[in-house]
C-alpha positions as CSV (number, residue, x, y, z in Angstrom):
1,M,19.8,-8.2,4.6
2,K,20.2,-5.5,1.9
3,I,17.0,-3.4,1.7
4,L,15.7,-0.6,-0.4
5,I,13.0,1.6,1.1
6,I,10.4,2.7,-1.5
7,I,8.3,5.8,-0.7
8,V,5.7,7.2,-3.0
9,L,5.1,10.9,-2.6
10,Y,2.2,13.2,-3.6
11,N,2.4,16.9,-2.8
12,K,4.7,16.3,0.2
13,K,8.3,17.5,0.7
14,I,11.0,14.9,1.1
15,E,12.4,16.4,4.3
16,D,8.9,16.3,5.9
17,L,8.7,12.5,5.7
18,F,8.3,10.9,9.1
19,I,11.2,8.6,8.6
20,F,13.5,11.7,8.7
21,K,12.1,13.1,11.9
22,E,15.0,11.4,13.8
23,A,18.6,11.3,12.6
24,L,19.4,8.1,10.7
25,E,22.0,6.1,12.7
26,E,23.0,3.9,9.8
27,E,23.4,4.4,6.0
28,T,19.9,3.9,4.5
29,D,19.0,3.6,0.8
30,L,15.7,5.1,-0.3
31,F,13.9,5.2,-3.6
32,I,11.5,8.1,-3.7
33,Y,8.9,8.2,-6.5
34,D,7.2,11.6,-6.7
35,N,3.8,11.8,-8.3
36,S,3.4,15.5,-7.6
37,P,2.8,18.0,-10.3
38,K,6.2,19.7,-9.8
39,A,9.6,18.1,-9.1
40,Q,11.5,19.0,-6.0
41,T,15.1,19.4,-5.1
42,V,16.5,16.4,-3.2
43,P,17.7,17.5,0.2
44,I,21.0,16.3,1.7
45,I,20.2,14.2,4.8
46,H,22.8,12.5,6.8
47,N,23.1,8.8,6.1
48,A,20.3,8.9,3.6
49,H,21.2,7.8,0.0
50,I,18.1,9.0,-1.9
51,L,17.3,7.9,-5.5
52,Y,14.6,10.3,-6.7
53,E,12.3,9.9,-9.7
54,H,9.5,12.4,-10.6
55,N,6.5,11.7,-12.8
56,K,4.1,14.6,-13.1
57,T,1.5,12.4,-14.9
58,N,0.9,10.6,-11.6
59,P,0.6,7.0,-13.0
60,G,-0.2,5.6,-9.6
61,V,1.4,3.5,-6.8
62,S,1.8,0.3,-8.8
63,V,4.0,1.9,-11.4
64,A,6.0,3.5,-8.6
65,Y,6.5,0.2,-6.8
66,N,7.6,-1.6,-9.9
67,R,10.1,1.2,-10.7
68,G,11.5,0.9,-7.2
69,I,11.9,-2.8,-7.4
70,K,13.7,-2.5,-10.7
71,R,16.2,-0.1,-9.0
72,A,16.5,-2.6,-6.1
73,K,17.6,-5.3,-8.5
74,E,20.1,-2.9,-10.1
75,L,21.5,-2.3,-6.6
76,E,21.5,-6.0,-5.8
77,K,19.2,-5.7,-2.8
78,D,17.5,-8.6,-1.1
79,T,14.2,-6.9,-0.2
80,V,12.2,-3.8,-0.6
81,L,10.1,-2.1,2.0
82,L,7.0,-0.1,0.8
83,L,5.9,3.0,2.6
84,D,3.2,5.6,2.0
85,H,4.3,9.2,2.5
86,D,2.0,9.6,5.5
87,T,3.0,6.3,7.3
88,I,4.5,6.8,10.7
89,F,7.6,4.7,10.5
90,T,10.9,4.8,12.3
91,M,14.1,3.0,11.5
92,E,13.8,1.1,14.8
93,Y,11.1,-0.9,13.1
94,A,13.5,-1.8,10.3
95,K,15.7,-3.6,12.7
96,L,12.7,-5.8,13.7
97,Y,12.2,-6.7,10.0
98,Q,15.8,-7.7,9.8
99,I,15.6,-10.0,12.8
100,Q,12.5,-11.8,11.4
101,Y,14.1,-12.0,7.9
102,M,17.2,-13.7,9.3
103,Q,14.8,-16.5,10.6
104,Y,12.3,-16.8,7.8
105,R,14.4,-15.5,4.8
106,D,12.7,-15.1,1.4
107,N,10.0,-17.7,2.0
108,Y,7.4,-15.1,3.1
109,I,6.5,-11.5,2.8
110,Y,6.5,-9.4,6.0
111,A,3.9,-7.0,7.3
112,P,3.4,-4.8,10.4
113,I,0.1,-4.3,12.1
114,I,-1.7,-1.1,10.9
115,S,-4.1,0.6,13.3
116,D,-6.0,3.8,13.7
117,V,-4.5,6.5,16.0
118,D,-6.7,5.5,19.0
119,K,-6.0,1.8,18.5
120,N,-9.7,0.9,18.2
121,K,-9.4,-0.8,14.8
122,I,-6.9,-3.0,13.1
123,Y,-6.8,-2.0,9.4
124,S,-4.2,-4.5,8.4
125,P,-4.5,-7.4,8.5
126,A,-8.2,-7.0,7.8
127,L,-11.0,-9.4,6.9
128,L,-11.7,-9.7,3.2
129,T,-15.0,-11.0,1.8
130,H,-15.9,-10.5,-1.9
131,F,-13.0,-7.9,-1.9
132,I,-14.8,-5.9,0.8
133,G,-12.3,-5.2,3.6
134,K,-13.5,-5.0,7.2
135,A,-11.3,-3.7,10.1
136,I,-10.8,-6.0,13.0
137,P,-11.7,-4.6,16.5
138,F,-8.5,-4.0,18.3
139,N,-9.5,-6.1,21.3
140,N,-10.5,-9.0,19.1
141,F,-7.2,-9.2,17.2
142,K,-5.0,-12.3,17.8
143,F,-1.4,-11.8,17.0
144,E,0.5,-14.7,15.4
145,S,4.0,-14.4,13.9
146,I,3.2,-16.8,11.1
147,Y,-0.1,-15.3,10.1
148,N,-2.7,-17.1,7.9
149,L,-4.2,-14.8,5.3
150,S,-7.2,-17.0,4.4
151,G,-10.1,-14.6,4.2
152,K,-7.8,-11.7,5.0
153,S,-5.5,-9.2,3.3
154,V,-2.8,-6.7,4.2
155,I,-2.2,-3.2,2.8
156,N,0.9,-2.1,0.9
157,S,2.3,0.3,3.4
158,G,4.9,-1.4,5.6
159,L,5.1,-4.4,3.4
160,M,8.5,-5.9,3.0
161,I,8.9,-8.1,-0.1
162,P,11.9,-10.3,-0.9
163,L,12.8,-9.8,-4.6
164,T,12.6,-13.5,-5.2
165,I,8.9,-13.5,-4.3
166,F,8.4,-10.4,-6.5
167,E,9.9,-12.3,-9.4
168,K,7.5,-15.2,-8.9
169,I,4.4,-12.9,-8.7
170,G,5.5,-10.8,-11.6
171,G,5.0,-7.4,-10.0
172,F,2.2,-5.0,-9.3
173,N,-0.6,-4.6,-11.9
174,E,0.2,-1.1,-13.3
175,K,-3.4,-0.8,-14.6
176,I,-4.5,-0.6,-11.0
177,K,-3.3,2.9,-10.0
178,L,-4.4,3.1,-6.4
179,D,-7.2,1.2,-4.7
180,F,-6.9,-2.6,-5.0
181,S,-3.2,-2.4,-5.8
182,D,-2.4,-4.2,-2.6
183,I,-5.3,-6.7,-2.9
184,Y,-4.1,-7.7,-6.4
185,F,-0.6,-8.3,-5.1
186,I,-1.6,-10.2,-2.0
187,E,-4.1,-12.4,-4.0
188,K,-1.2,-13.3,-6.3
189,Y,1.0,-14.0,-3.3
190,K,-1.6,-16.3,-1.8
191,E,-1.1,-18.5,-4.9
192,L,2.4,-19.1,-3.6
193,N,1.9,-19.0,0.2
194,I,-1.2,-18.4,2.3
195,D,0.9,-17.3,5.3
196,I,2.9,-14.1,5.9
197,I,5.3,-13.1,8.7
198,L,3.5,-10.5,10.9
199,L,5.6,-8.2,13.0
200,D,4.5,-7.3,16.5
201,I,4.7,-3.6,15.8
202,Y,1.8,-1.2,15.5
203,I,1.9,1.6,12.8
204,E,-0.6,4.4,12.7
205,H,-2.1,5.0,9.3
206,S,-5.2,6.7,7.9
207,I,-7.5,4.8,5.6
208,S,-9.4,6.4,2.8
209,G,-13.1,6.7,3.6
210,D,-12.5,6.5,7.3
211,E,-11.4,10.2,7.8
212,G,-14.7,12.1,8.0
213,K,-16.2,14.1,5.1
214,N,-14.4,15.6,2.1
215,Y,-16.7,15.5,-0.8
216,K,-14.3,16.6,-3.5
217,A,-11.5,14.3,-2.4
218,E,-13.8,11.3,-2.1
219,M,-15.5,11.8,-5.4
220,H,-12.0,12.0,-7.1
221,R,-10.8,8.9,-5.1
222,F,-13.9,6.9,-6.1
223,K,-12.9,7.1,-9.7
224,Y,-9.6,5.3,-8.8
225,Y,-11.7,2.9,-6.8
226,C,-14.0,2.0,-9.7
227,N,-11.1,1.7,-12.2
228,G,-9.2,-0.5,-9.8
229,A,-12.2,-2.7,-9.0
230,Q,-12.8,-3.2,-12.8
231,E,-9.2,-4.1,-13.5
232,L,-9.0,-6.4,-10.5
233,S,-12.0,-8.3,-11.7
234,K,-10.5,-8.8,-15.1
235,S,-7.0,-9.7,-13.9
236,L,-8.2,-12.2,-11.3
237,S,-11.3,-13.4,-13.1
238,Q,-13.4,-12.7,-10.0
239,S,-16.3,-10.4,-9.5
240,T,-15.9,-7.1,-7.8
241,F,-19.5,-6.1,-8.3
242,L,-20.4,-6.2,-4.6
243,T,-17.6,-4.0,-3.4
244,A,-17.9,-1.4,-6.1
245,T,-21.7,-1.2,-5.7
246,R,-21.4,-1.1,-1.9
247,R,-18.9,1.8,-2.0
248,M,-21.2,3.7,-4.5
249,L,-24.2,3.3,-2.3
250,R,-22.3,4.4,0.8
251,L,-21.1,7.6,-0.9
252,V,-24.6,8.4,-2.1
253,Q,-25.9,8.0,1.5
254,K,-23.0,9.9,3.0
255,Y,-23.3,13.0,0.8
256,Y,-26.9,12.8,-0.4
257,S,-25.5,13.1,-3.9
258,I,-26.1,11.2,-7.2
259,K,-22.6,12.0,-8.4
260,P,-21.2,8.6,-7.2
261,I,-23.8,6.9,-9.4
262,H,-22.5,8.7,-12.5
263,I,-18.9,7.9,-11.5
264,Y,-19.9,4.2,-11.0
265,I,-21.6,4.0,-14.4
266,N,-18.7,5.6,-16.2
267,Y,-15.6,4.3,-14.4
268,Y,-16.7,0.9,-13.2
269,L,-19.4,-0.3,-15.6
270,G,-18.1,1.8,-18.5
271,N,-14.7,2.4,-20.1
272,K,-13.7,5.8,-18.7
273,K,-10.3,5.9,-17.1
274,I,-8.7,8.3,-14.7
């Protein structure tokens, strides 16, 4: 299996990525797409072959993933592995992906189990109703290698996608910059196959909105959420009204502020773009 690891950065140094915390035992190809305001110098890391692209306009993760997959085709790779810059991932995990791929090949996409640090919640796979995601209590989670996604979804980080499946889906929706990028892709994948291959590995990852209070950051992120929900509704011809309205009301209650209402009106009901 020939794999290209795609990592999207924002205001994080390449050398600080968790994947480089331990020395790479084998030659590893990485495509790093940097959405930060300023470009950075690519460090020399043993066994890491880094393809670096910087875009100060920060067009979002969907553009970054599509660019990475284009590079994977040029390099004649079989698959790509998507990672967020804060995902705790080691190359030992990559070996497990390879073992599963040798059995199931390019008939499926592959995903790890994503949990919170304390392993109280499973964030991915998660229940999905009306595009509202709900974490699964850790003790209630039932692992299955061939995992049915009916009424569920998985997040982008840790997702391994064979290029043949990417071709059939047509890529990520670049109008969805952040929130709902994964849901769009998975919903299109479900049109091909309702099952994924789930790996019996647990990766710690933080989820937006589940990290305590940060008013400025959450108001900014809600603009992406509203734009993403609006585009998801258009592209899939399904309503996202419940999930956008629910998020708005939760933020109003959380911060005792009417600003989320204004953002909702402008960025979800209106035509304002971030």
